[in-house]
Every structure is written in structure tokens, then in C-alpha cells.
N, C-alpha and C positions, 0 to 999 in steps of 0.2 A: 226097578224094585217096587214092590207093592206097599201101599199104605196099610199098616195093620193097627187098627184102633186099640187092640190089646197092648201093643208096644207103647203107644202114646199114654195109655192109662197107667201102665207100670212105671214108665219114666217120670211122669208128672207126680205120681204118688211117692216115688223115692225122693224127689226134690222137696215135696211138701214135708215128708217125714224127717229128712236128714239135714236140710239147710238151716243155717242160723239166720240172723237178721240181715246178713250181708250176701247170702247166697250159698252155693255149693260148688266146690271145685270140680271141674270137668273130669279130672282123673279119678276122683272119688265117685262121681256119678257113673262112670264107665265100670269101675270095679263093682259097685253095688248092683248095677244092671246085670252084669255077667253072673253074679251069684244070687240073683233073684230067685226066691223059692218057687215061683210059678214056672221057671224055666222058659220064659218067653223068648229070651235072646240067645241064639246059638252062636253068634259072632259079633264082633265089634262093629262091623259094617251096618248091621241092623240098628244098632244103638245110634250110630252117627246119622243115619237116615231119619230115625224117629226124632232125634234132637234137632236136626235141620227143619223138619216139618213143624215142630213145636215153636221154634224161633220164628219161622216164616209166618205162622198163624198168629203169633203174638201171645202164646201161652207161657213162654219163657222169654226172658231178656238176658243178653250176654252182659256179664259184669267182670271187673278186674278185682281180685281178692288179695289181701295182704300187702305187705310192703314190696314184695317182688312181683306184684301184679299177675298172680296166677289167674288164668282164665277160668271163669265159672259161669253159673247161671242162677237166675232168681225167678221164682214163680210170679207171674203178673196177676192182675185182677181177673183177666180173661182166663188164665190158667186155673185159678181158684174156682171160678164159675163153671168151667168144664168139669173139674173133679166133682163138684157138688151135684151137677146135673147127671153125672154118670155113676153115681153110687147106688 
């Protein structure tokens, strides 16, 4: 699978816009990416790969949300820096 910087930008932007102080649930992120107005993501596999790359690079960190420990993500300092540099 190819690394698409447009996917990274959209995914990080969604986390920045939608997350609260604790992060954003993975299932919410998936849903928001699929209905993104830019139409960047055609399938969930592309989102999974972009998410993997963001976690691997340190732009996002994995978190557990709520009392039932739903998996989620939170934007890191590096993720904020990436978004600022690419606006």
C-alpha cells in the first residue's frame, strides 16, 4: 500500500477537530474519515494504513477512552507540528 500524505493530513485534521481532552474513539475516526468531504478515503483499509503510519511516526498516540476502555487516539505534539507545517 502507498503512503498518501493527503490521507495523513485528513486523518490528523479530523482528530484535531473532533477529539476532546481525552482523545477520539477509533470507531468515530473511521466513520468521519469515510464521510470526509474531500473523498480521500475509498475504503477502511486506507484509513487503517494511514492510522498505522501516524502512530508509527508519533503523530498520534493510542489511548483508552471511557470506563469500558474503548480504543482511541490522541494528537501528539509532533502531530500538531505536522498540521501547522502543512497548512
